[in-house]
N, CA, C and O atoms as CSV, one atom per row, in Angstrom:
chain,resi,resn,atom,element,x,y,z
A,1,PHE,N,N,-9.920,-21.088,-18.579
A,1,PHE,CA,C,-8.515,-21.444,-18.440
A,1,PHE,C,C,-8.238,-21.687,-16.958
A,1,PHE,O,O,-8.392,-20.785,-16.134
A,2,GLN,N,N,-7.834,-22.892,-16.633
A,2,GLN,CA,C,-7.653,-23.314,-15.246
A,2,GLN,C,C,-6.170,-23.323,-14.881
A,2,GLN,O,O,-5.326,-23.770,-15.659
A,3,CYS,N,N,-5.871,-22.823,-13.684
A,3,CYS,CA,C,-4.503,-22.865,-13.167
A,3,CYS,C,C,-4.177,-24.304,-12.767
A,3,CYS,O,O,-4.984,-24.971,-12.120
A,4,ASN,N,N,-2.994,-24.776,-13.154
A,4,ASN,CA,C,-2.603,-26.137,-12.800
A,4,ASN,C,C,-1.964,-26.226,-11.412
A,4,ASN,O,O,-1.578,-27.310,-10.975
A,5,GLN,N,N,-1.851,-25.088,-10.719
A,5,GLN,CA,C,-1.269,-25.066,-9.377
A,5,GLN,C,C,-2.331,-24.947,-8.282
A,5,GLN,O,O,-2.130,-25.404,-7.156
A,6,CYS,N,N,-3.464,-24.329,-8.627
A,6,CYS,CA,C,-4.539,-24.140,-7.653
A,6,CYS,C,C,-5.878,-24.230,-8.388
A,6,CYS,O,O,-5.903,-24.506,-9.587
A,7,ASP,N,N,-6.956,-24.009,-7.707
A,7,ASP,CA,C,-8.281,-24.193,-8.307
A,7,ASP,C,C,-8.829,-22.968,-9.026
A,7,ASP,O,O,-9.977,-22.987,-9.468
A,8,LYS,N,N,-8.047,-21.911,-9.155
A,8,LYS,CA,C,-8.568,-20.708,-9.805
A,8,LYS,C,C,-8.686,-20.915,-11.314
A,8,LYS,O,O,-7.867,-21.588,-11.941
A,9,SER,N,N,-9.742,-20.306,-11.874
A,9,SER,CA,C,-9.910,-20.358,-13.326
A,9,SER,C,C,-10.205,-18.956,-13.845
A,9,SER,O,O,-10.701,-18.098,-13.114
A,10,PHE,N,N,-9.891,-18.742,-15.121
A,10,PHE,CA,C,-9.966,-17.421,-15.731
A,10,PHE,C,C,-10.626,-17.519,-17.096
A,10,PHE,O,O,-10.510,-18.536,-17.780
A,11,SER,N,N,-11.316,-16.461,-17.486
A,11,SER,CA,C,-11.985,-16.449,-18.788
A,11,SER,C,C,-11.028,-16.066,-19.919
A,11,SER,O,O,-11.330,-16.290,-21.091
A,12,GLN,N,N,-9.867,-15.483,-19.566
A,12,GLN,CA,C,-8.895,-15.084,-20.586
A,12,GLN,C,C,-7.525,-15.679,-20.266
A,12,GLN,O,O,-7.096,-15.696,-19.113
A,13,ARG,N,N,-6.851,-16.164,-21.300
A,13,ARG,CA,C,-5.543,-16.801,-21.118
A,13,ARG,C,C,-4.524,-15.836,-20.494
A,13,ARG,O,O,-3.713,-16.242,-19.663
A,14,GLY,N,N,-4.569,-14.561,-20.898
A,14,GLY,CA,C,-3.622,-13.586,-20.358
A,14,GLY,C,C,-3.754,-13.419,-18.852
A,14,GLY,O,O,-2.755,-13.234,-18.156
A,15,ASN,N,N,-4.980,-13.484,-18.346
A,15,ASN,CA,C,-5.185,-13.380,-16.896
A,15,ASN,C,C,-4.622,-14.604,-16.181
A,15,ASN,O,O,-4.084,-14.488,-15.080
A,16,LEU,N,N,-4.746,-15.783,-16.807
A,16,LEU,CA,C,-4.150,-16.993,-16.239
A,16,LEU,C,C,-2.633,-16.858,-16.204
A,16,LEU,O,O,-2.002,-17.181,-15.198
A,17,THR,N,N,-2.050,-16.386,-17.292
A,17,THR,CA,C,-0.594,-16.211,-17.359
A,17,THR,C,C,-0.109,-15.276,-16.256
A,17,THR,O,O,0.879,-15.563,-15.580
A,18,THR,N,N,-0.806,-14.162,-16.078
A,18,THR,CA,C,-0.445,-13.215,-15.015
A,18,THR,C,C,-0.579,-13.874,-13.653
A,18,THR,O,O,0.298,-13.719,-12.804
A,19,HIS,N,N,-1.666,-14.609,-13.431
A,19,HIS,CA,C,-1.892,-15.285,-12.152
A,19,HIS,C,C,-0.789,-16.301,-11.866
A,19,HIS,O,O,-0.317,-16.395,-10.732
A,20,GLN,N,N,-0.376,-17.054,-12.870
A,20,GLN,CA,C,0.624,-18.104,-12.659
A,20,GLN,C,C,1.943,-17.546,-12.140
A,20,GLN,O,O,2.726,-18.272,-11.528
A,21,ARG,N,N,2.188,-16.283,-12.376
A,21,ARG,CA,C,3.412,-15.663,-11.855
A,21,ARG,C,C,3.412,-15.622,-10.328
A,21,ARG,O,O,4.477,-15.541,-9.715
A,22,THR,N,N,2.224,-15.678,-9.701
A,22,THR,CA,C,2.188,-15.722,-8.234
A,22,THR,C,C,2.768,-17.035,-7.730
A,22,THR,O,O,3.267,-17.101,-6.607
A,23,HIS,N,N,2.706,-18.085,-8.551
A,23,HIS,CA,C,3.262,-19.382,-8.171
A,23,HIS,C,C,4.737,-19.494,-8.540
A,23,HIS,O,O,5.517,-20.103,-7.807
A,24,THR,N,N,5.122,-18.911,-9.670
A,24,THR,CA,C,6.500,-19.058,-10.156
A,24,THR,C,C,7.439,-17.982,-9.628
A,24,THR,O,O,8.653,-18.176,-9.577
A,25,GLY,N,N,6.865,-16.836,-9.233
A,25,GLY,CA,C,7.706,-15.718,-8.805
A,25,GLY,C,C,8.308,-14.950,-9.969
A,25,GLY,O,O,9.146,-14.073,-9.762
A,26,ASP,N,N,7.898,-15.263,-11.181
A,26,ASP,CA,C,8.420,-14.593,-12.374
A,26,ASP,C,C,8.034,-13.112,-12.364
A,26,ASP,O,O,6.868,-12.765,-12.176
A,27,LYS,N,N,9.031,-12.247,-12.569
A,27,LYS,CA,C,8.806,-10.801,-12.616
A,27,LYS,C,C,9.505,-10.244,-13.856
A,27,LYS,O,O,10.627,-9.745,-13.771
A,28,PRO,N,N,8.835,-10.333,-15.008
A,28,PRO,CA,C,9.487,-9.963,-16.266
A,28,PRO,C,C,9.557,-8.468,-16.560
A,28,PRO,O,O,10.206,-8.067,-17.526
A,29,HIS,N,N,8.910,-7.643,-15.756
A,29,HIS,CA,C,8.871,-6.203,-16.031
A,29,HIS,C,C,9.841,-5.485,-15.096
A,29,HIS,O,O,9.633,-5.443,-13.884
A,30,GLN,N,N,10.914,-4.913,-15.678
A,30,GLN,CA,C,11.990,-4.313,-14.890
A,30,GLN,C,C,12.047,-2.802,-15.080
A,30,GLN,O,O,11.961,-2.297,-16.200
A,31,CYS,N,N,12.195,-2.091,-13.962
A,31,CYS,CA,C,12.350,-0.640,-13.997
A,31,CYS,C,C,13.722,-0.310,-14.583
A,31,CYS,O,O,14.731,-0.900,-14.196
A,32,ASN,N,N,13.750,0.627,-15.509
A,32,ASN,CA,C,15.021,0.985,-16.146
A,32,ASN,C,C,15.807,2.015,-15.341
A,32,ASN,O,O,16.878,2.448,-15.767
A,33,GLN,N,N,15.283,2.412,-14.177
A,33,GLN,CA,C,16.001,3.388,-13.359
A,33,GLN,C,C,16.583,2.779,-12.089
A,33,GLN,O,O,17.622,3.226,-11.605
A,34,CYS,N,N,15.912,1.753,-11.545
A,34,CYS,CA,C,16.427,1.188,-10.290
A,34,CYS,C,C,16.481,-0.337,-10.313
A,34,CYS,O,O,16.817,-0.952,-9.301
A,35,ASP,N,N,16.161,-0.948,-11.427
A,35,ASP,CA,C,16.235,-2.398,-11.622
A,35,ASP,C,C,15.238,-3.208,-10.798
A,35,ASP,O,O,15.327,-4.436,-10.774
A,36,LYS,N,N,14.300,-2.560,-10.126
A,36,LYS,CA,C,13.255,-3.289,-9.416
A,36,LYS,C,C,12.388,-4.005,-10.454
A,36,LYS,O,O,12.156,-3.475,-11.540
A,37,THR,N,N,11.910,-5.209,-10.121
A,37,THR,CA,C,11.131,-5.995,-11.073
A,37,THR,C,C,9.707,-6.232,-10.571
A,37,THR,O,O,9.440,-6.206,-9.369
A,38,PHE,N,N,8.803,-6.464,-11.521
A,38,PHE,CA,C,7.381,-6.615,-11.223
A,38,PHE,C,C,6.781,-7.732,-12.061
A,38,PHE,O,O,7.221,-7.988,-13.181
A,39,SER,N,N,5.780,-8.386,-11.511
A,39,SER,CA,C,5.107,-9.459,-12.245
A,39,SER,C,C,4.096,-8.907,-13.246
A,39,SER,O,O,3.760,-9.580,-14.221
A,40,GLN,N,N,3.612,-7.691,-13.014
A,40,GLN,CA,C,2.625,-7.090,-13.915
A,40,GLN,C,C,3.111,-5.726,-14.404
A,40,GLN,O,O,3.691,-4.952,-13.642
A,41,ARG,N,N,2.870,-5.447,-15.669
A,41,ARG,CA,C,3.298,-4.176,-16.267
A,41,ARG,C,C,2.657,-2.983,-15.560
A,41,ARG,O,O,3.305,-1.952,-15.382
A,42,VAL,N,N,1.392,-3.113,-15.155
A,42,VAL,CA,C,0.701,-1.998,-14.497
A,42,VAL,C,C,1.412,-1.608,-13.194
A,42,VAL,O,O,1.453,-0.430,-12.839
A,43,ASN,N,N,1.967,-2.587,-12.490
A,43,ASN,CA,C,2.697,-2.277,-11.258
A,43,ASN,C,C,4.018,-1.576,-11.553
A,43,ASN,O,O,4.454,-0.722,-10.781
A,44,LEU,N,N,4.657,-1.931,-12.666
A,44,LEU,CA,C,5.864,-1.216,-13.095
A,44,LEU,C,C,5.521,0.230,-13.423
A,44,LEU,O,O,6.230,1.147,-13.009
A,45,THR,N,N,4.440,0.437,-14.162
A,45,THR,CA,C,4.027,1.795,-14.539
A,45,THR,C,C,3.775,2.649,-13.298
A,45,THR,O,O,4.215,3.796,-13.224
A,46,THR,N,N,3.065,2.082,-12.330
A,46,THR,CA,C,2.798,2.805,-11.082
A,46,THR,C,C,4.102,3.099,-10.350
A,46,THR,O,O,4.292,4.209,-9.853
A,47,HIS,N,N,5.000,2.122,-10.278
A,47,HIS,CA,C,6.290,2.310,-9.607
A,47,HIS,C,C,7.112,3.415,-10.262
A,47,HIS,O,O,7.742,4.211,-9.566
A,48,GLN,N,N,7.112,3.471,-11.586
A,48,GLN,CA,C,7.929,4.462,-12.291
A,48,GLN,C,C,7.538,5.889,-11.928
A,48,GLN,O,O,8.337,6.810,-12.093
A,49,ARG,N,N,6.337,6.077,-11.446
A,49,ARG,CA,C,5.912,7.410,-11.010
A,49,ARG,C,C,6.710,7.882,-9.799
A,49,ARG,O,O,6.783,9.085,-9.546
A,50,THR,N,N,7.310,6.962,-9.044
A,50,THR,CA,C,8.147,7.389,-7.920
A,50,THR,C,C,9.397,8.093,-8.434
A,50,THR,O,O,9.970,8.931,-7.737
A,51,HIS,N,N,9.819,7.760,-9.640
A,51,HIS,CA,C,10.992,8.399,-10.238
A,51,HIS,C,C,10.630,9.698,-10.960
A,51,HIS,O,O,11.387,10.667,-10.922
A,52,THR,N,N,9.481,9.710,-11.608
A,52,THR,CA,C,9.100,10.876,-12.417
A,52,THR,C,C,8.335,11.928,-11.627
A,52,THR,O,O,8.286,13.094,-12.019
A,53,GLY,N,N,7.732,11.509,-10.503
A,53,GLY,CA,C,6.902,12.435,-9.731
A,53,GLY,C,C,5.523,12.632,-10.337
A,53,GLY,O,O,4.760,13.482,-9.877
A,54,ASP,N,N,5.195,11.858,-11.362
A,54,ASP,CA,C,3.898,11.977,-12.033
A,54,ASP,C,C,2.770,11.578,-11.085
A,54,ASP,O,O,2.814,10.520,-10.457
A,55,LYS,N,N,1.760,12.441,-10.992
A,55,LYS,CA,C,0.585,12.182,-10.155
A,55,LYS,C,C,-0.666,12.450,-10.986
A,55,LYS,O,O,-1.251,13.531,-10.904
A,56,PRO,N,N,-1.078,11.463,-11.789
A,56,PRO,CA,C,-2.164,11.692,-12.746
A,56,PRO,C,C,-3.575,11.655,-12.162
A,56,PRO,O,O,-4.536,11.981,-12.858
A,57,HIS,N,N,-3.711,11.265,-10.904
A,57,HIS,CA,C,-5.045,11.132,-10.311
A,57,HIS,C,C,-5.325,12.340,-9.420
A,57,HIS,O,O,-4.701,12.509,-8.373
A,58,GLN,N,N,-6.271,13.176,-9.847
A,58,GLN,CA,C,-6.539,14.452,-9.175
A,58,GLN,C,C,-7.911,14.451,-8.512
A,58,GLN,O,O,-8.900,14.015,-9.101
A,59,CYS,N,N,-7.956,14.945,-7.276
A,59,CYS,CA,C,-9.215,15.099,-6.550
A,59,CYS,C,C,-10.018,16.221,-7.208
A,59,CYS,O,O,-9.485,17.299,-7.474
A,60,ASN,N,N,-11.287,15.967,-7.465
A,60,ASN,CA,C,-12.115,16.977,-8.122
A,60,ASN,C,C,-12.699,17.984,-7.135
A,60,ASN,O,O,-13.454,18.876,-7.522
A,61,GLN,N,N,-12.344,17.837,-5.852
A,61,GLN,CA,C,-12.855,18.783,-4.863
A,61,GLN,C,C,-11.786,19.723,-4.328
A,61,GLN,O,O,-12.081,20.866,-3.978
A,62,CYS,N,N,-10.541,19.248,-4.264
A,62,CYS,CA,C,-9.499,20.128,-3.718
A,62,CYS,C,C,-8.251,20.186,-4.592
A,62,CYS,O,O,-7.284,20.857,-4.232
A,63,ASP,N,N,-8.251,19.502,-5.724
A,63,ASP,CA,C,-7.148,19.511,-6.694
A,63,ASP,C,C,-5.870,18.830,-6.214
A,63,ASP,O,O,-4.846,18.916,-6.891
A,64,LYS,N,N,-5.900,18.156,-5.064
A,64,LYS,CA,C,-4.736,17.395,-4.624
A,64,LYS,C,C,-4.533,16.238,-5.606
A,64,LYS,O,O,-5.506,15.669,-6.100
A,65,THR,N,N,-3.273,15.889,-5.890
A,65,THR,CA,C,-2.983,14.848,-6.870
A,65,THR,C,C,-2.277,13.661,-6.224
A,65,THR,O,O,-1.626,13.792,-5.187
A,66,PHE,N,N,-2.423,12.500,-6.862
A,66,PHE,CA,C,-1.885,11.250,-6.334
A,66,PHE,C,C,-1.302,10.412,-7.461
A,66,PHE,O,O,-1.772,10.468,-8.597
A,67,SER,N,N,-0.281,9.637,-7.138
A,67,SER,CA,C,0.319,8.758,-8.137
A,67,SER,C,C,-0.495,7.479,-8.305
A,67,SER,O,O,-0.445,6.850,-9.363
A,68,LYS,N,N,-1.243,7.087,-7.277
A,68,LYS,CA,C,-2.060,5.875,-7.337
A,68,LYS,C,C,-3.530,6.226,-7.195
A,68,LYS,O,O,-3.910,7.052,-6.366
A,69,LYS,N,N,-4.343,5.590,-8.012
A,69,LYS,CA,C,-5.786,5.834,-7.945
A,69,LYS,C,C,-6.348,5.411,-6.588
A,69,LYS,O,O,-7.259,6.054,-6.067
A,70,SER,N,N,-5.812,4.340,-6.018
A,70,SER,CA,C,-6.305,3.867,-4.717
A,70,SER,C,C,-6.094,4.924,-3.634
A,70,SER,O,O,-6.923,5.057,-2.734
A,71,ASN,N,N,-4.998,5.673,-3.709
A,71,ASN,CA,C,-4.758,6.738,-2.730
A,71,ASN,C,C,-5.730,7.896,-2.924
A,71,ASN,O,O,-6.149,8.524,-1.952
A,72,LEU,N,N,-6.091,8.181,-4.172
A,72,LEU,CA,C,-7.105,9.204,-4.437
A,72,LEU,C,C,-8.441,8.792,-3.822
A,72,LEU,O,O,-9.115,9.609,-3.196
A,73,ILE,N,N,-8.818,7.542,-3.997
A,73,ILE,CA,C,-10.097,7.060,-3.460
A,73,ILE,C,C,-10.119,7.180,-1.941
A,73,ILE,O,O,-11.121,7.607,-1.368
A,74,ILE,N,N,-9.029,6.809,-1.291
A,74,ILE,CA,C,-8.942,6.951,0.167
A,74,ILE,C,C,-9.045,8.420,0.551
A,74,ILE,O,O,-9.756,8.767,1.494
A,75,HIS,N,N,-8.339,9.285,-0.177
A,75,HIS,CA,C,-8.381,10.722,0.102
A,75,HIS,C,C,-9.793,11.273,-0.041
A,75,HIS,O,O,-10.226,12.084,0.778
A,76,GLN,N,N,-10.508,10.848,-1.063
A,76,GLN,CA,C,-11.844,11.387,-1.318
A,76,GLN,C,C,-12.805,11.116,-0.169
A,76,GLN,O,O,-13.808,11.814,-0.024
A,77,ARG,N,N,-12.513,10.127,0.636
A,77,ARG,CA,C,-13.345,9.861,1.814
A,77,ARG,C,C,-13.301,11.019,2.804
A,77,ARG,O,O,-14.234,11.209,3.584
A,78,THR,N,N,-12.217,11.794,2.773
A,78,THR,CA,C,-12.136,12.939,3.690
A,78,THR,C,C,-13.166,13.994,3.321
A,78,THR,O,O,-13.589,14.770,4.179
A,79,HIS,N,N,-13.573,14.034,2.068
A,79,HIS,CA,C,-14.582,14.995,1.626
A,79,HIS,C,C,-16.002,14.456,1.800
A,79,HIS,O,O,-16.912,15.198,2.170
A,80,SER,N,N,-16.183,13.174,1.535
A,80,SER,CA,C,-17.535,12.609,1.504
A,80,SER,C,C,-17.991,12.031,2.836
A,80,SER,O,O,-19.191,11.904,3.080
A,81,GLY,N,N,-17.034,11.675,3.708
A,81,GLY,CA,C,-17.394,11.004,4.952
A,81,GLY,C,C,-17.703,9.531,4.740
A,81,GLY,O,O,-18.029,8.817,5.689
A,82,GLU,N,N,-17.602,9.075,3.497
A,82,GLU,CA,C,-17.865,7.676,3.181
A,82,GLU,C,C,-16.856,6.782,3.889
A,82,GLU,O,O,-15.680,7.125,4.009
A,83,ASN,N,N,-17.325,5.648,4.350
A,83,ASN,CA,C,-16.469,4.677,5.039
A,83,ASN,C,C,-15.696,5.325,6.183
A,83,ASN,O,O,-14.526,5.014,6.403
A,84,SER,N,N,-16.344,6.213,6.899
A,84,SER,CA,C,-15.638,6.867,7.991
A,84,SER,C,C,-15.602,5.944,9.204
A,84,SER,O,O,-16.511,5.144,9.425
A,85,PHE,N,N,-14.542,6.072,9.974
A,85,PHE,CA,C,-14.329,5.257,11.160
A,85,PHE,C,C,-14.263,6.197,12.350
A,85,PHE,O,O,-13.394,7.066,12.424
A,86,GLN,N,N,-15.194,6.012,13.284
A,86,GLN,CA,C,-15.341,6.954,14.391
A,86,GLN,C,C,-14.850,6.335,15.688
A,86,GLN,O,O,-15.141,5.177,15.989
A,87,CYS,N,N,-14.103,7.121,16.451
A,87,CYS,CA,C,-13.623,6.699,17.758
A,87,CYS,C,C,-14.813,6.649,18.716
A,87,CYS,O,O,-15.598,7.594,18.795
A,88,ASN,N,N,-14.938,5.550,19.432
A,88,ASN,CA,C,-16.065,5.413,20.350
A,88,ASN,C,C,-15.810,6.087,21.697
A,88,ASN,O,O,-16.660,6.036,22.587
A,89,GLN,N,N,-14.647,6.715,21.851
A,89,GLN,CA,C,-14.351,7.391,23.107
A,89,GLN,C,C,-14.392,8.909,22.996
A,89,GLN,O,O,-14.746,9.590,23.959
A,90,CYS,N,N,-14.032,9.447,21.826
A,90,CYS,CA,C,-14.032,10.910,21.705
A,90,CYS,C,C,-14.757,11.393,20.451
A,90,CYS,O,O,-14.806,12.597,20.198
A,91,ASP,N,N,-15.313,10.488,19.672
A,91,ASP,CA,C,-16.091,10.801,18.471
A,91,ASP,C,C,-15.281,11.393,17.320
A,91,ASP,O,O,-15.867,11.872,16.349
A,92,LYS,N,N,-13.948,11.373,17.404
A,92,LYS,CA,C,-13.136,11.822,16.281
A,92,LYS,C,C,-13.317,10.824,15.130
A,92,LYS,O,O,-13.444,9.621,15.360
A,93,VAL,N,N,-13.328,11.333,13.891
A,93,VAL,CA,C,-13.611,10.496,12.728
A,93,VAL,C,C,-12.383,10.405,11.820
A,93,VAL,O,O,-11.676,11.392,11.615
A,94,PHE,N,N,-12.139,9.213,11.281
A,94,PHE,CA,C,-11.001,8.957,10.402
A,94,PHE,C,C,-11.490,8.301,9.123
A,94,PHE,O,O,-12.486,7.577,9.129
A,95,SER,N,N,-10.785,8.555,8.026
A,95,SER,CA,C,-11.167,7.965,6.743
A,95,SER,C,C,-10.555,6.582,6.547
A,95,SER,O,O,-10.960,5.850,5.644
A,96,GLN,N,N,-9.584,6.216,7.385
A,96,GLN,CA,C,-8.949,4.907,7.278
A,96,GLN,C,C,-8.951,4.223,8.637
A,96,GLN,O,O,-8.670,4.848,9.659
A,97,ARG,N,N,-9.272,2.930,8.639
A,97,ARG,CA,C,-9.347,2.166,9.884
A,97,ARG,C,C,-8.006,2.179,10.634
A,97,ARG,O,O,-7.985,2.267,11.862
A,98,GLY,N,N,-6.907,2.093,9.909
A,98,GLY,CA,C,-5.592,2.082,10.550
A,98,GLY,C,C,-5.314,3.357,11.325
A,98,GLY,O,O,-4.692,3.318,12.387
A,99,ASN,N,N,-5.771,4.488,10.800
A,99,ASN,CA,C,-5.579,5.753,11.515
A,99,ASN,C,C,-6.411,5.793,12.786
A,99,ASN,O,O,-5.971,6.343,13.795
A,100,LEU,N,N,-7.615,5.214,12.750
A,100,LEU,CA,C,-8.436,5.125,13.962
A,100,LEU,C,C,-7.741,4.248,14.992
A,100,LEU,O,O,-7.677,4.603,16.169
A,101,THR,N,N,-7.224,3.116,14.561
A,101,THR,CA,C,-6.542,2.202,15.478
A,101,THR,C,C,-5.361,2.887,16.148
A,101,THR,O,O,-5.177,2.760,17.359
A,102,THR,N,N,-4.562,3.607,15.377
A,102,THR,CA,C,-3.430,4.346,15.941
A,102,THR,C,C,-3.918,5.406,16.917
A,102,THR,O,O,-3.339,5.573,17.990
A,103,HIS,N,N,-4.976,6.120,16.557
A,103,HIS,CA,C,-5.543,7.153,17.427
A,103,HIS,C,C,-6.020,6.558,18.747
A,103,HIS,O,O,-5.817,7.158,19.803
A,104,GLN,N,N,-6.647,5.396,18.701
A,104,GLN,CA,C,-7.205,4.799,19.914
A,104,GLN,C,C,-6.134,4.492,20.951
A,104,GLN,O,O,-6.438,4.386,22.139
A,105,LEU,N,N,-4.898,4.350,20.523
A,105,LEU,CA,C,-3.808,4.134,21.472
A,105,LEU,C,C,-3.636,5.331,22.397
A,105,LEU,O,O,-3.126,5.182,23.507
A,106,THR,N,N,-4.056,6.518,21.957
A,106,THR,CA,C,-3.940,7.700,22.820
A,106,THR,C,C,-4.878,7.599,24.013
A,106,THR,O,O,-4.640,8.234,25.040
A,107,HIS,N,N,-5.928,6.818,23.894
A,107,HIS,CA,C,-6.872,6.649,25.001
A,107,HIS,C,C,-6.432,5.543,25.958
A,107,HIS,O,O,-6.731,5.600,27.151
A,108,THR,N,N,-5.727,4.545,25.445
A,108,THR,CA,C,-5.339,3.405,26.277
A,108,THR,C,C,-4.006,3.624,26.979
A,108,THR,O,O,-3.684,2.921,27.936
A,109,GLY,N,N,-3.229,4.598,26.506
A,109,GLY,CA,C,-1.916,4.840,27.090
A,109,GLY,C,C,-0.835,3.958,26.500
A,109,GLY,O,O,0.330,4.071,26.881
A,110,GLU,N,N,-1.203,3.073,25.566
A,110,GLU,CA,C,-0.204,2.225,24.920
A,110,GLU,C,C,0.629,3.065,23.968
A,110,GLU,O,O,0.164,4.067,23.424
A,111,LYS,N,N,1.867,2.636,23.779
A,111,LYS,CA,C,2.727,3.318,22.822
A,111,LYS,C,C,2.464,2.754,21.435
A,111,LYS,O,O,2.261,1.551,21.269
A,112,SER,N,N,2.470,3.626,20.450
A,112,SER,CA,C,2.323,3.163,19.075
A,112,SER,C,C,3.635,2.536,18.622
A,112,SER,O,O,4.657,2.667,19.294
A,113,PHE,N,N,3.602,1.861,17.493
A,113,PHE,CA,C,4.813,1.270,16.943
A,113,PHE,C,C,5.886,2.328,16.727
A,113,PHE,O,O,7.065,2.081,16.981
A,114,GLU,N,N,5.479,3.513,16.255
A,114,GLU,CA,C,6.443,4.575,15.995
A,114,GLU,C,C,7.186,4.955,17.274
A,114,GLU,O,O,8.386,5.231,17.238
A,115,SER,N,N,6.478,4.971,18.401
A,115,SER,CA,C,7.127,5.311,19.663
A,115,SER,C,C,8.151,4.259,20.037
A,115,SER,O,O,9.251,4.580,20.487
A,116,HIS,N,N,7.777,2.974,19.843
A,116,HIS,CA,C,8.710,1.901,20.152
A,116,HIS,C,C,9.901,1.918,19.204
A,116,HIS,O,O,11.037,1.715,19.634
A,117,SER,N,N,9.654,2.155,17.925
A,117,SER,CA,C,10.732,2.084,16.945
A,117,SER,C,C,11.746,3.206,17.122
A,117,SER,O,O,12.884,3.084,16.668
A,118,ALA,N,N,11.353,4.291,17.772
A,118,ALA,CA,C,12.277,5.405,17.982
A,118,ALA,C,C,13.428,5.011,18.892
A,118,ALA,O,O,14.478,5.654,18.878
A,119,SER,N,N,13.241,3.949,19.692
A,119,SER,CA,C,14.296,3.535,20.610
A,119,SER,C,C,15.323,2.622,19.944
A,119,SER,O,O,16.327,2.275,20.568
A,120,PHE,N,N,15.096,2.224,18.690
A,120,PHE,CA,C,16.036,1.371,17.983
A,120,PHE,C,C,17.049,2.218,17.225
A,120,PHE,O,O,16.748,3.320,16.768
A,121,HIS,N,N,18.236,1.685,17.107
A,121,HIS,CA,C,19.272,2.377,16.350
A,121,HIS,C,C,19.075,2.106,14.860
A,121,HIS,O,O,18.759,0.978,14.481
A,122,PRO,N,N,19.254,3.109,14.013
A,122,PRO,CA,C,19.012,2.944,12.572
A,122,PRO,C,C,19.797,1.810,11.936
A,122,PRO,O,O,19.325,1.203,10.974
A,123,GLU,N,N,20.988,1.508,12.451
A,123,GLU,CA,C,21.780,0.454,11.832
A,123,GLU,C,C,21.177,-0.932,12.062
A,123,GLU,O,O,21.597,-1.904,11.435
A,124,HIS,N,N,20.193,-1.024,12.962
A,124,HIS,CA,C,19.540,-2.301,13.232
A,124,HIS,C,C,18.170,-2.402,12.575
A,124,HIS,O,O,17.428,-3.355,12.816
A,125,VAL,N,N,17.838,-1.427,11.752
A,125,VAL,CA,C,16.522,-1.409,11.116
A,125,VAL,C,C,16.697,-1.459,9.604
A,125,VAL,O,O,17.457,-0.680,9.030
A,126,THR,N,N,15.990,-2.379,8.970
A,126,THR,CA,C,16.010,-2.493,7.522
A,126,THR,C,C,14.579,-2.431,7.019
A,126,THR,O,O,13.723,-3.188,7.475
A,127,LEU,N,N,14.318,-1.535,6.085
A,127,LEU,CA,C,12.986,-1.424,5.502
A,127,LEU,C,C,13.019,-2.058,4.125
A,127,LEU,O,O,13.725,-1.592,3.231
A,128,THR,N,N,12.251,-3.122,3.961
A,128,THR,CA,C,12.162,-3.816,2.692
A,128,THR,C,C,10.717,-3.818,2.250
A,128,THR,O,O,9.867,-4.442,2.886
A,129,SER,N,N,10.432,-3.120,1.159
A,129,SER,CA,C,9.067,-2.967,0.662
A,129,SER,C,C,8.229,-2.371,1.770
A,129,SER,O,O,8.503,-1.255,2.212
A,130,ARG,N,N,7.209,-3.087,2.234
A,130,ARG,CA,C,6.366,-2.561,3.301
A,130,ARG,C,C,6.592,-3.316,4.607
A,130,ARG,O,O,5.818,-3.165,5.552
A,131,ILE,N,N,7.634,-4.116,4.665
A,131,ILE,CA,C,7.907,-4.921,5.849
A,131,ILE,C,C,9.102,-4.320,6.566
A,131,ILE,O,O,10.143,-4.071,5.958
A,132,LEU,N,N,8.948,-4.092,7.839
A,132,LEU,CA,C,10.029,-3.525,8.633
A,132,LEU,C,C,10.665,-4.635,9.444
A,132,LEU,O,O,9.986,-5.301,10.225
A,133,PHE,N,N,11.954,-4.841,9.268
A,133,PHE,CA,C,12.685,-5.824,10.035
A,133,PHE,C,C,13.552,-5.092,11.044
A,133,PHE,O,O,14.291,-4.176,10.684
A,134,ILE,N,N,13.464,-5.489,12.292
A,134,ILE,CA,C,14.276,-4.872,13.331
A,134,ILE,C,C,15.188,-5.948,13.896
A,134,ILE,O,O,14.727,-6.975,14.394
A,135,PHE,N,N,16.484,-5.696,13.813
A,135,PHE,CA,C,17.464,-6.643,14.288
A,135,PHE,C,C,18.040,-6.144,15.604
A,135,PHE,O,O,18.426,-4.981,15.721
A,136,THR,N,N,18.093,-7.015,16.579
A,136,THR,CA,C,18.708,-6.632,17.848
A,136,THR,C,C,20.082,-7.274,17.911
A,136,THR,O,O,20.228,-8.457,17.604
A,137,PRO,N,N,21.086,-6.511,18.304
A,137,PRO,CA,C,22.456,-7.042,18.304
A,137,PRO,C,C,22.669,-8.072,19.397
A,137,PRO,O,O,23.767,-8.613,19.530
């Protein structure tokens, strides 16, 4: 099954239908608690855990629980050392590349984004999904 908008093809019609929503912006799955909409049912299910507090993914080494399986996998790196990212200046090790990058700012003297954002007034900051917009008056 070939997408008529791009060159991607799929072995199942349902996967094509889901993919086509990336072109149309169609989000037929709506949260019944906050009206947020999603293109895929699985994303709605994951989102609904923010309302219920459900954390079905449990670490088998320390019993910590997570609402998303991807967060459990990242957490498990703290136990296994897998995909560890090591600072080349002080040998400190991180399980996520972003945490290493933030840490490395302590060696360069640069301010992290959090330090810069503290100087903005809250009324000029809007958080939408994972994108932070900062408006200057």
